[in-house]
C-alpha positions as CSV (number, residue, x, y, z in Angstrom):
1,M,-0.2,0.0,-0.1
2,I,2.9,2.4,1.0
3,A,4.4,1.9,-2.6
4,V,1.1,2.9,-4.2
5,V,0.8,5.6,-2.1
6,I,4.4,6.9,-3.0
7,A,3.7,6.0,-6.9
8,F,0.2,8.5,-6.5
9,L,2.1,11.2,-4.8
10,I,5.0,11.5,-7.2
11,A,2.8,11.3,-10.2
12,A,0.8,14.0,-8.6
13,Y,3.9,16.3,-7.9
14,A,4.8,15.7,-11.3
15,F,1.4,16.3,-13.0
16,F,1.2,19.8,-11.1
17,T,4.7,20.7,-11.9
18,K,4.6,19.4,-15.6
19,A,7.4,17.5,-15.2
20,P,8.5,15.0,-18.1
21,Y,7.8,11.5,-17.7
22,T,10.8,9.7,-16.8
23,K,12.4,6.6,-16.2
24,M,11.9,7.1,-12.2
25,H,8.6,8.1,-12.7
26,R,7.7,4.7,-14.7
27,I,9.6,2.4,-12.4
28,S,7.8,4.1,-9.5
29,A,4.4,3.4,-10.9
30,L,5.5,-0.2,-11.6
31,I,6.7,-0.8,-8.2
32,G,3.4,0.2,-6.8
33,L,1.7,-2.3,-9.3
34,I,4.0,-5.0,-8.5
35,S,3.3,-4.3,-4.7
36,A,-0.5,-4.1,-5.2
37,H,-0.4,-7.6,-7.0
38,L,1.6,-9.2,-4.6
39,Q,-0.7,-8.2,-2.1
40,L,-3.5,-9.3,-3.9
41,V,-1.9,-12.8,-3.8
42,F,-1.2,-12.7,-0.6
43,G,-4.9,-11.8,0.3
44,F,-6.3,-14.8,-1.7
45,I,-4.1,-17.1,0.2
46,L,-5.3,-15.5,3.5
47,Y,-9.1,-15.0,2.3
48,F,-9.3,-19.0,1.5
49,L,-7.1,-20.1,4.5
50,S,-8.8,-17.8,7.5
51,P,-12.1,-18.7,9.2
52,L,-13.2,-15.2,8.8
53,G,-12.6,-15.5,4.7
54,F,-14.5,-17.7,2.2
55,S,-15.5,-20.6,4.9
56,N,-17.6,-17.8,6.4
57,F,-19.7,-17.3,3.2
58,S,-23.5,-17.6,4.1
59,G,-26.6,-16.1,4.0
60,E,-27.1,-15.2,7.7
61,N,-23.8,-13.7,7.7
62,M,-24.9,-11.2,5.1
63,G,-27.0,-9.6,8.0
64,D,-24.1,-9.0,10.2
65,S,-21.7,-6.2,9.3
66,I,-18.4,-7.5,10.4
67,S,-19.1,-10.8,8.9
68,R,-20.2,-9.1,5.5
69,L,-17.1,-6.7,5.6
70,Y,-14.6,-9.9,5.9
71,F,-16.0,-12.6,3.3
72,L,-17.2,-9.9,0.7
73,E,-16.9,-6.3,0.8
74,H,-13.5,-5.9,1.7
75,P,-12.2,-8.7,-1.3
76,L,-14.3,-7.0,-3.6
77,M,-13.0,-3.8,-3.1
78,M,-9.4,-4.9,-3.0
79,I,-9.9,-6.5,-6.3
80,L,-11.7,-3.4,-7.8
81,A,-8.7,-1.4,-6.3
82,I,-6.1,-3.8,-8.2
83,V,-8.1,-3.7,-11.4
84,F,-8.1,0.3,-11.2
85,I,-3.8,0.3,-10.6
86,T,-3.9,-2.2,-13.3
87,I,-5.7,0.0,-15.8
88,G,-3.9,3.1,-14.7
89,F,-0.4,1.7,-15.1
90,S,-1.3,0.2,-18.8
91,K,-3.0,3.4,-20.1
92,A,-0.2,5.4,-19.0
93,K,2.1,3.2,-20.9
94,R,0.1,4.0,-24.0
95,A,-0.5,7.9,-23.5
96,K,1.3,10.0,-25.8
97,N,2.5,12.9,-23.9
98,D,4.1,13.3,-20.5
99,L,1.3,15.2,-19.0
100,S,-1.2,12.6,-19.8
101,K,1.0,9.8,-18.3
102,H,0.9,11.5,-14.8
103,K,-2.7,12.4,-14.9
104,T,-3.4,8.6,-15.7
105,V,-1.3,7.2,-13.0
106,M,-2.4,10.1,-10.8
107,I,-6.2,9.1,-11.6
108,F,-6.2,5.6,-11.3
109,Y,-4.0,5.3,-8.5
110,G,-6.0,7.5,-6.6
111,L,-9.2,5.7,-7.3
112,G,-7.7,2.4,-6.4
113,L,-6.5,3.8,-3.1
114,I,-9.5,5.4,-2.1
115,F,-11.2,1.8,-2.8
116,A,-8.7,0.0,-0.7
117,L,-8.8,2.4,2.1
118,S,-12.6,2.8,2.2
119,R,-12.9,-1.1,3.1
120,I,-9.8,-2.1,5.2
121,P,-11.6,-2.9,8.7
122,W,-9.9,-0.2,10.9
123,S,-12.3,-0.9,13.9
124,V,-10.2,-4.3,14.6
125,W,-6.8,-2.3,14.4
126,P,-5.1,-1.9,17.9
127,Q,-5.5,1.4,19.6
128,F,-2.9,3.3,20.8
């Protein structure tokens, strides 16, 4: 997630300063893409092994908001976030000029971050 945030911030800064799209920009977007896909693979492994994931799938758990978050909402939103990030990287590769490359990465990585951050189960994190 940190790599996606960094790639988003680099793209946003480069877009607003009208910087040329360099190899460093492409590599930062690529590292964000790779880390997001690795996170997806680890998430799938946990989803199918965890008692809170796929094994918790039942009609009666749809009424419980926490159970629904774990087995339906969180995985679905994370997959959509990865889809947005992947589309953004692919579209940026094919974009014609530097400004549109930065804009594409900024928009799609930003949408991916919004989707991912919206369905993280923040309530179960330890309180400091």
